[in-house]
C-alpha positions as CSV (number, residue, x, y, z in Angstrom):
1,M,90.8,115.9,106.7
2,Y,93.8,117.1,104.4
3,K,94.4,120.7,105.6
4,P,97.0,122.6,103.6
5,K,100.0,124.0,104.8
6,T,99.2,127.2,104.2
7,E,96.0,129.1,103.4
8,K,95.1,129.5,99.7
9,D,95.4,133.1,98.4
10,I,92.4,133.5,97.2
11,R,91.7,136.2,94.6
12,C,88.9,137.0,92.9
13,P,85.1,135.7,93.2
14,L,85.2,133.1,90.5
15,E,88.2,131.1,92.6
16,Y,86.5,131.6,95.2
17,G,83.2,129.8,93.8
18,L,85.5,126.7,92.5
19,N,86.7,126.6,96.1
20,I,83.1,126.1,97.2
21,F,81.6,124.1,94.6
22,G,84.4,122.7,92.1
23,G,86.4,119.5,92.2
24,K,85.3,116.3,91.5
25,W,82.9,115.2,93.6
26,K,81.3,118.0,94.7
27,T,79.0,118.9,91.4
28,R,78.3,115.9,90.9
29,I,76.4,115.5,94.4
30,I,75.0,119.1,94.1
31,C,73.2,117.3,91.0
32,V,71.7,114.1,92.7
33,L,70.8,116.4,95.4
34,H,68.9,118.5,93.3
35,A,67.3,115.9,91.2
36,Y,65.7,114.3,94.8
37,D,65.7,116.6,97.3
38,Q,66.8,114.5,100.1
39,L,68.4,111.2,100.5
40,R,70.4,108.8,102.7
41,Y,73.7,108.2,102.6
42,G,73.4,105.2,100.8
43,Q,70.8,106.3,98.3
44,L,73.1,109.0,97.7
45,R,76.2,106.1,97.4
46,A,74.4,104.2,95.2
47,E,73.6,107.2,92.6
48,M,77.4,108.0,92.6
49,V,79.5,105.9,90.2
50,D,83.4,105.2,91.3
51,I,83.6,107.1,94.6
52,T,84.9,105.5,97.9
53,D,82.8,105.5,101.3
54,A,86.0,107.8,102.5
55,V,85.5,110.5,99.4
56,L,82.3,110.4,99.7
57,A,82.2,111.3,103.6
58,A,84.8,113.9,103.2
59,T,83.2,116.0,100.2
60,L,80.0,115.7,102.2
61,K,81.5,117.3,105.1
62,E,83.1,119.9,102.8
63,L,79.8,120.9,101.4
64,T,78.3,120.9,104.8
65,N,80.7,123.2,106.3
66,S,80.4,125.3,103.1
67,G,76.9,125.7,103.7
68,L,75.8,124.1,100.4
69,I,74.2,121.3,102.0
70,E,72.5,119.8,104.6
71,R,72.6,117.0,107.0
72,I,70.0,116.2,108.5
73,Q,70.0,113.4,111.5
74,F,66.9,111.6,112.6
75,N,66.7,110.7,116.2
76,E,64.7,107.1,115.5
77,I,66.2,104.0,116.0
78,P,68.0,102.5,113.9
79,P,69.1,106.3,113.5
80,H,69.5,107.5,110.2
81,V,70.9,110.2,108.5
82,E,69.6,112.6,104.8
83,Y,71.4,115.3,103.1
84,R,69.6,117.9,101.1
85,L,70.7,121.4,99.3
86,T,70.3,124.2,101.5
87,E,68.8,127.5,99.5
88,K,73.1,128.4,99.4
89,G,73.2,124.9,97.3
90,K,70.0,125.5,95.3
91,S,71.6,128.8,94.1
92,V,74.6,126.5,92.6
93,V,72.6,124.8,90.2
94,P,71.8,127.2,87.7
95,I,75.6,127.9,87.2
96,L,76.0,124.2,87.0
97,Q,73.3,123.9,84.0
98,S,74.3,126.8,82.3
99,I,78.2,124.8,82.4
100,C,75.9,121.9,81.4
101,V,74.3,123.7,78.2
102,W,77.8,125.5,77.6
103,S,79.6,122.5,77.7
104,G,77.1,121.0,75.1
105,Q,76.9,123.3,72.8
106,I,81.2,122.8,72.1
107,M,81.0,119.1,72.2
108,K,78.5,119.2,69.3
109,T,81.1,120.8,67.3
110,D,84.0,117.9,68.3
111,E,82.7,114.5,66.2
112,Q,85.1,112.7,68.2
113,N,82.8,113.2,72.1
114,S,79.1,112.7,71.8
115,M,76.8,113.6,74.9
116,R,74.3,111.9,76.2
117,H,71.1,113.6,78.0
118,C,72.1,114.4,81.4
119,E,68.9,113.2,84.0
120,K,70.5,114.6,86.6
121,C,71.3,118.7,86.0
122,D,68.2,118.7,83.6
123,Y,71.0,119.1,80.5
124,K,68.8,118.7,77.6
125,G,71.3,118.9,74.7
126,L,69.8,122.5,73.9
């Protein structure tokens, strides 16, 4: 996993939060897990678009390390792993839904862009 040469200088809670759940794929993974409760890796991969296996695996590891998702390993034959949101991860969902509402309102004023219903975060075009 990539490690920066120096530690990030986080100076406020917003930076801390964005460091934990910000980024291109983290929010999408959180929304998908919220929609389905618990998914196997292959099911989660099928829900994601244009993400490589390496990036998905690394992002899942980051979300697990930050305590937003839980990796559940089943000792069965064949063995399998499932992912689900932790309570900490579930607490991020209303924040992401608020961002969706705000973005939808802003995009309504921009005639160049249109937004369709988002089924993963429950955005209804309010």
